[in-house]
N, C-alpha and C positions, 0 to 999 in steps of 0.2 A: 473458458479461456480468459485469462486476465487481459484487461484492456491496456493498450499502450497509451499512456497519458503524456501530454506534451503542453507546450505553451498555449496552443490554440484551443484545446479541449478541456484543460484542467478545471477551469471555473465551472463550465457547464456540467461535466461529469462528476466532479467531486464536491465543489462548494454549493452547487444548486441541486444536488441529488436529494430526492425524498427518501432515500434508503441510506443506511450506514455504508461507509466506503472504507475499504482497506487499501492503503497505498504503500507499495513496496518501493523504496528508494534504493537503487542498485547500480552496478556498473559491470561491464563484461569481464574486466580484469580482476574482479573481487571474488576470491575463493569462497568465503562464507556466503556471498550472494548466490553463488551457484548451488549451494546446499539448500538455501531457503527457496529458490526459484520453483522447484517442483512442488513444494508444500503450498506456495502461493497459488499455483495452477490448480492443485487439488481443492483448495478452499474456494476458488472461483467456481468450480463445478459443484461443490457441496452447498454453497450458499446462493446458487443461481436463482434469480427471481426474488431473493430476500435481501441481498446486499450486493454492492458493486465492489469488484476487486480489480485493481489496476497497478501498473508499474511505471515508475519514472526513472529513466536512464539519466543519472546525475551528470554524466559527461556531455550528453546532448542537450540537457535542459537544466543548466546550472542555476538559472534564475529562480526556478521553482525550489530547488534544493536550498539556495541561499535564503529565500523568503521564509522557509520553515526551519532554518538553523540546522540543517543536516550536516553534521561534522563527521559522523561515522556511518559506514554502510556495512551490512544492510540495516536500514532503519525502516520500521513499519509504523505508519500512523493510521489511526482509525478516526475518521471524521463522522460527525452526525450533525445535521443541520448547519453544515459549513464550518463547524468548530472541531478542533482536535479533542477527542474524548479519551483516547488511550494511545500508548506509545510502546514500542518494543525496539530496543537497540541491540543488534547482534542476532545470532542464530537462536531460535526457540523451536521447541517441538510443535508439531501440528496441533495436538490437543490444547496447548497453551494459547496458541493463536486463535484457534476456533472458539475457545472460551471467551477471549477478549471480544471477538466479533459478535458472538452470541449475546454478550452482555449489552452490546450497543443496539441490538434489535428492538 
């Protein structure tokens, strides 16, 4: 299951992680986000133990979204060593997202 990321745990779970991290920036009212949501959950299960998968609700945590320049949702960022190493804006199929995350391992 994807982790719920917020202002208090983002640094610890994403920036200080020793594993690659996929972060899904989303909102409840966003139709495309609802399409990506189940894919993100599947990736969380598929990569369990090898990578961290989390979600940031941009309505509840606008500061994080602003910090990373999120203008469109869904936006998925892949972090490694606290740095962004890949990005996907908009809906993408599961194999494409899995390939991006696999490349960060």
